[in-house]
C-alpha positions as semicolon CSV with decimal commas, in nm:
position;residue;x (nm);y (nm);z (nm)
1;P;-0,503;-1,796;-0,797
2;N;-0,457;-1,426;-0,858
3;F;-0,715;-1,237;-1,062
4;V;-0,641;-0,935;-1,278
5;F;-0,964;-0,799;-1,421
6;I;-0,917;-0,525;-1,682
7;L;-1,228;-0,333;-1,782
8;A;-1,186;-0,097;-2,077
9;D;-1,421;0,200;-2,110
10;D;-1,624;0,239;-2,432
11;L;-1,405;0,009;-2,641
12;G;-1,577;-0,096;-2,964
13;Y;-1,609;-0,460;-3,066
14;N;-1,390;-0,389;-3,371
15;D;-1,148;-0,152;-3,198
16;I;-0,885;-0,409;-3,112
17;G;-0,596;-0,529;-3,325
18;F;-0,683;-0,896;-3,351
19;R;-1,005;-0,792;-3,527
20;N;-0,895;-0,471;-3,698
21;P;-0,540;-0,420;-3,832
22;D;-0,584;-0,041;-3,819
23;V;-0,572;-0,059;-3,438
24;Q;-0,227;-0,093;-3,279
25;T;-0,276;-0,311;-2,972
26;P;0,012;-0,564;-2,975
27;N;-0,015;-0,657;-2,606
28;L;-0,389;-0,721;-2,619
29;D;-0,349;-0,913;-2,945
30;Y;-0,083;-1,141;-2,799
31;L;-0,283;-1,217;-2,484
32;A;-0,603;-1,280;-2,678
33;N;-0,441;-1,504;-2,937
34;K;-0,254;-1,703;-2,672
35;G;-0,560;-1,726;-2,449
36;V;-0,930;-1,773;-2,516
37;I;-1,127;-1,512;-2,711
38;L;-1,485;-1,490;-2,586
39;T;-1,699;-1,409;-2,888
40;N;-2,037;-1,408;-2,712
41;N;-1,965;-1,213;-2,395
42;Y;-2,241;-0,960;-2,328
43;V;-2,248;-0,652;-2,107
44;Q;-2,490;-0,369;-2,032
45;A;-2,520;-0,077;-2,274
46;V;-2,359;0,191;-2,053
47;C;-2,102;0,226;-1,775
48;T;-2,281;0,216;-1,439
49;P;-2,513;-0,077;-1,518
50;S;-2,222;-0,289;-1,642
51;R;-2,006;-0,212;-1,341
52;H;-2,297;-0,284;-1,109
53;A;-2,349;-0,621;-1,279
54;L;-1,979;-0,706;-1,252
55;M;-1,941;-0,613;-0,887
56;T;-2,267;-0,770;-0,764
57;G;-2,332;-1,056;-1,005
58;R;-2,686;-0,920;-1,034
59;Y;-2,880;-0,763;-1,316
60;P;-2,885;-0,384;-1,266
61;Y;-3,262;-0,352;-1,252
62;R;-3,252;-0,520;-0,911
63;S;-3,094;-0,203;-0,771
64;A;-3,266;0,045;-1,006
65;M;-2,931;0,094;-1,181
66;Q;-3,033;-0,016;-1,528
67;N;-3,111;0,311;-1,699
68;F;-2,797;0,526;-1,722
69;V;-2,490;0,642;-1,527
70;I;-2,469;0,792;-1,180
71;N;-2,392;1,163;-1,207
72;P;-2,218;1,374;-0,939
73;D;-2,544;1,542;-0,840
74;Q;-2,725;1,214;-0,772
75;A;-2,735;1,091;-0,412
76;K;-2,741;0,723;-0,497
77;C;-2,520;0,419;-0,515
78;T;-2,552;0,045;-0,561
79;A;-2,776;-0,093;-0,287
80;L;-2,568;-0,141;0,028
81;E;-2,724;-0,480;0,105
82;Y;-2,560;-0,626;-0,206
83;K;-2,231;-0,803;-0,150
84;F;-1,955;-0,703;-0,391
85;L;-1,705;-0,932;-0,563
86;P;-1,407;-0,810;-0,353
87;Q;-1,608;-0,877;-0,036
88;Y;-1,648;-1,241;-0,140
89;L;-1,277;-1,260;-0,220
90;K;-1,178;-1,087;0,104
91;E;-1,341;-1,373;0,294
92;L;-1,115;-1,609;0,097
93;G;-0,797;-1,425;0,195
94;Y;-0,750;-1,194;-0,102
95;Q;-0,591;-0,850;-0,113
96;N;-0,816;-0,634;-0,332
97;H;-0,716;-0,319;-0,518
98;L;-0,902;-0,093;-0,761
99;I;-0,727;0,139;-1,003
100;G;-0,936;0,350;-1,239
101;K;-1,304;0,424;-1,269
102;W;-1,566;0,347;-1,000
103;N;-1,895;0,506;-1,118
104;L;-2,110;0,317;-0,866
105;G;-2,190;0,612;-0,642
106;Y;-2,008;0,800;-0,368
107;C;-2,278;0,998;-0,187
108;R;-2,200;0,822;0,144
109;E;-1,887;0,674;0,292
110;E;-2,052;0,333;0,282
111;C;-2,073;0,361;-0,097
112;L;-1,698;0,408;-0,151
113;P;-1,477;0,130;-0,291
114;T;-1,291;0,087;0,038
115;S;-1,625;0,027;0,211
116;R;-1,716;-0,242;-0,038
117;G;-1,424;-0,480;-0,016
118;F;-1,129;-0,300;-0,171
119;D;-0,818;-0,244;0,039
120;S;-0,723;0,056;-0,173
121;F;-0,867;0,271;-0,448
122;F;-0,694;0,510;-0,685
123;G;-0,885;0,676;-0,966
124;L;-1,212;0,843;-1,058
125;L;-1,524;0,804;-0,848
126;D;-1,729;0,963;-1,125
127;G;-1,805;0,848;-1,480
128;A;-1,536;1,044;-1,665
129;G;-1,269;1,303;-1,604
130;D;-1,016;1,524;-1,773
131;Y;-0,707;1,309;-1,840
132;W;-0,473;1,594;-1,746
133;E;-0,648;1,821;-1,497
134;H;-0,848;1,540;-1,330
135;T;-1,167;1,742;-1,307
136;T;-1,500;1,570;-1,351
137;Y;-1,528;1,629;-1,723
138;G;-1,640;1,991;-1,713
139;L;-1,898;1,948;-1,436
140;Y;-1,706;2,055;-1,126
141;D;-1,388;2,228;-1,028
142;C;-1,152;2,008;-0,827
143;T;-0,983;2,280;-0,625
144;G;-1,104;2,177;-0,282
145;Q;-1,193;1,883;-0,064
146;S;-1,566;1,916;-0,131
147;L;-1,791;1,629;-0,231
148;A;-1,749;1,742;-0,590
149;G;-1,374;1,723;-0,540
150;M;-1,407;1,363;-0,430
151;A;-1,520;1,277;-0,782
152;C;-1,186;1,385;-0,920
153;L;-0,877;1,174;-0,942
154;C;-0,822;1,070;-0,585
155;E;-0,683;0,805;-0,358
156;F;-0,865;0,619;-0,086
157;T;-0,697;0,390;0,161
158;Q;-0,973;0,366;0,415
159;K;-1,062;0,732;0,490
160;I;-0,768;0,918;0,339
161;S;-0,817;1,120;0,019
162;I;-0,570;1,340;-0,165
163;L;-0,580;1,525;-0,497
164;M;-0,322;1,447;-0,761
165;P;-0,095;1,684;-0,959
166;V;-0,143;1,774;-1,326
167;I;0,006;1,463;-1,485
168;C;-0,163;1,241;-1,741
169;F;-0,401;1,001;-1,569
170;Q;-0,238;0,711;-1,752
171;D;0,105;0,785;-1,602
172;L;-0,043;0,809;-1,253
173;E;-0,216;0,476;-1,302
174;L;0,112;0,318;-1,408
175;D;0,280;0,450;-1,094
176;R;0,005;0,301;-0,880
177;L;0,030;-0,035;-1,059
178;D;0,400;-0,044;-0,983
179;K;0,335;0,039;-0,617
180;I;0,074;-0,234;-0,576
181;F;0,289;-0,506;-0,726
182;T;0,604;-0,392;-0,544
183;E;0,431;-0,399;-0,206
184;H;0,224;-0,713;-0,259
185;D;0,304;-1,020;-0,050
186;N;0,290;-1,321;-0,283
187;K;0,182;-1,538;0,008
188;Q;-0,159;-1,373;-0,025
189;P;-0,368;-1,395;-0,344
190;L;-0,432;-1,071;-0,533
191;F;-0,745;-0,935;-0,694
192;L;-0,663;-0,633;-0,908
193;Y;-0,957;-0,458;-1,070
194;F;-0,800;-0,229;-1,327
195;A;-1,061;-0,004;-1,489
196;P;-0,884;0,269;-1,687
197;Q;-1,089;0,542;-1,852
198;N;-0,937;0,472;-2,196
199;P;-1,066;0,518;-2,461
200;H;-1,364;0,710;-2,314
201;T;-1,391;1,081;-2,390
202;P;-1,254;1,343;-2,349
203;S;-1,017;1,265;-2,637
204;Q;-0,688;1,366;-2,474
205;P;-0,417;1,114;-2,567
206;T;-0,049;1,176;-2,516
207;D;0,160;1,259;-2,822
208;E;0,340;0,926;-2,783
209;F;0,028;0,740;-2,891
210;L;-0,128;1,006;-3,112
211;N;0,180;0,996;-3,334
212;K;0,119;0,627;-3,405
213;Y;-0,174;0,727;-3,626
214;S;-0,133;0,955;-3,927
215;A;-0,362;1,255;-3,961
216;D;-0,372;1,173;-4,333
217;D;-0,532;0,835;-4,265
218;F;-0,785;0,914;-3,993
219;E;-1,024;1,193;-3,904
220;D;-0,917;1,371;-3,587
221;V;-1,186;1,222;-3,360
222;R;-1,106;0,869;-3,479
223;R;-0,731;0,926;-3,456
224;R;-0,757;1,042;-3,097
225;Y;-0,979;0,751;-3,002
226;L;-0,732;0,503;-3,152
227;A;-0,447;0,675;-2,967
228;L;-0,630;0,632;-2,636
229;T;-0,685;0,267;-2,728
230;S;-0,313;0,219;-2,790
231;G;-0,251;0,386;-2,455
232;L;-0,479;0,128;-2,297
233;D;-0,280;-0,147;-2,467
234;S;0,043;-0,005;-2,329
235;M;-0,097;-0,016;-1,975
236;V;-0,201;-0,378;-2,022
237;G;0,153;-0,452;-2,132
238;K;0,279;-0,294;-1,808
239;V;0,046;-0,515;-1,604
240;V;0,186;-0,824;-1,775
241;E;0,542;-0,704;-1,719
242;L;0,475;-0,654;-1,347
243;L;0,311;-0,994;-1,315
244;N;0,616;-1,158;-1,472
245;D;0,869;-0,952;-1,277
246;N;0,700;-1,045;-0,950
247;H;0,670;-1,415;-1,042
248;M;0,291;-1,406;-1,032
249;M;0,184;-1,477;-1,389
250;D;0,193;-1,855;-1,361
251;N;-0,080;-1,840;-1,097
252;T;-0,291;-1,560;-1,246
253;Y;-0,606;-1,533;-1,453
254;L;-0,608;-1,215;-1,662
255;I;-0,954;-1,120;-1,788
256;F;-1,017;-0,839;-2,033
257;L;-1,343;-0,686;-2,153
258;S;-1,512;-0,357;-2,230
259;D;-1,797;-0,221;-2,022
260;N;-2,007;-0,148;-2,331
261;G;-1,972;-0,071;-2,700
262;A;-1,812;0,241;-2,843
263;D;-1,981;0,567;-2,924
264;P;-2,034;0,527;-3,302
265;A;-1,898;0,879;-3,356
266;E;-1,554;0,757;-3,242
267;G;-1,535;0,380;-3,230
268;L;-1,624;0,085;-3,448
269;N;-1,873;-0,180;-3,337
270;A;-1,895;-0,359;-3,673
271;P;-2,040;-0,596;-3,775
272;F;-2,309;-0,508;-3,523
273;R;-2,575;-0,242;-3,526
274;G;-2,576;0,037;-3,268
275;G;-2,326;0,139;-3,006
276;K;-2,294;0,268;-2,652
277;G;-2,638;0,324;-2,502
278;S;-2,805;0,096;-2,754
279;L;-2,958;-0,244;-2,681
280;F;-2,840;-0,368;-3,019
281;E;-2,529;-0,584;-3,010
282;G;-2,307;-0,290;-3,098
283;G;-2,380;-0,161;-2,750
284;T;-2,391;-0,487;-2,557
285;K;-2,139;-0,730;-2,708
286;S;-1,797;-0,683;-2,554
287;S;-1,447;-0,743;-2,688
288;S;-1,337;-1,001;-2,434
289;F;-1,076;-1,264;-2,366
290;I;-0,911;-1,453;-2,083
291;Y;-0,541;-1,534;-2,063
292;S;-0,373;-1,761;-1,811
293;P;-0,109;-2,033;-1,791
294;L;-0,368;-2,210;-1,573
295;L;-0,606;-2,263;-1,866
296;K;-0,619;-2,622;-1,992
297;K;-0,709;-2,523;-2,349
298;T;-0,594;-2,205;-2,522
299;E;-0,555;-2,035;-2,860
300;Y;-0,916;-2,069;-2,969
301;E;-1,242;-1,875;-2,981
302;N;-1,516;-1,973;-2,739
303;D;-1,868;-1,889;-2,859
304;G;-2,044;-1,989;-2,538
305;L;-2,300;-1,738;-2,417
306;M;-2,177;-1,530;-2,123
307;H;-2,293;-1,214;-1,948
308;I;-2,099;-0,977;-1,725
309;T;-2,299;-1,102;-1,423
310;D;-2,134;-1,443;-1,471
311;W;-1,789;-1,322;-1,373
312;L;-1,860;-1,291;-1,000
313;P;-1,965;-1,655;-0,943
314;T;-1,694;-1,772;-1,184
315;L;-1,410;-1,599;-0,998
316;V;-1,544;-1,683;-0,654
317;K;-1,565;-2,051;-0,750
318;L;-1,211;-2,046;-0,894
319;A;-1,096;-1,895;-0,563
320;G;-1,253;-2,183;-0,372
321;G;-1,565;-2,003;-0,255
322;H;-1,937;-2,043;-0,307
323;V;-2,212;-1,815;-0,434
324;E;-2,577;-1,887;-0,368
325;D;-2,787;-2,011;-0,660
326;G;-3,009;-1,763;-0,839
327;L;-2,793;-1,464;-0,749
328;C;-2,845;-1,269;-1,070
């Protein structure tokens, strides 16, 4: 089967339409309600540890990645001896593509996504970036091909990197999605890891989505966060459209979750205490679901305990592979 794994960035547990009618996410709501909502799916409290756990199937402390995010001035990445999910899938014949946020280190070529199983990468190597100028969120200027520049919005297909023009990151991601699906050979299974920055700060939504929320009803910071969330929903809708147009949906598992809870200043993690960076459930319980015509039972909530490390062995097994016991 094909796998489309969508990882939202800082999405609160109650920042999705099927839980909160204030949030306009019709595509996510449809997929969740027609699939299986995972009510006990846990993640790590911040970005890098969660992404490490997803890609390796291991708890982040095993690679000293449990404490916070990797910053541009840190010469570190996930331990190179750890095998990544796309490397397992590559052995099973998959084409692997990453669009969006990496945040697992880029201090050496061996640390880059295309050295760790992905056939292509388009997005941010760093933890966050300006949605329009594609700089690393006020830390570095992306005017050259320096190491700092590599943390900006960039493209890697093996060793090639280029900087992108001043267009909203979301629109560039949509263009890349279209390219991947247009060029994909359906004779080969696809693993698409789509990790958009939405709704992570900086709060820079397009007017199209900002205008969905009245300034009379929401404080500015909340309004902008919700607009970024609706932008995320729109991108998910585009993924579904491309899967259908390319006759791939019937053989695809689409998995959605957030890497951690929302910053309480912007998002809503109710009914749980805490938020991003907290070990309370507001920081570690993820809005999650799986949608697929391949599922035998749908349209229900599954309360089974699951952690983000579980996805690697789950997907590898569904693909016909094997992961050693005790991996995590």
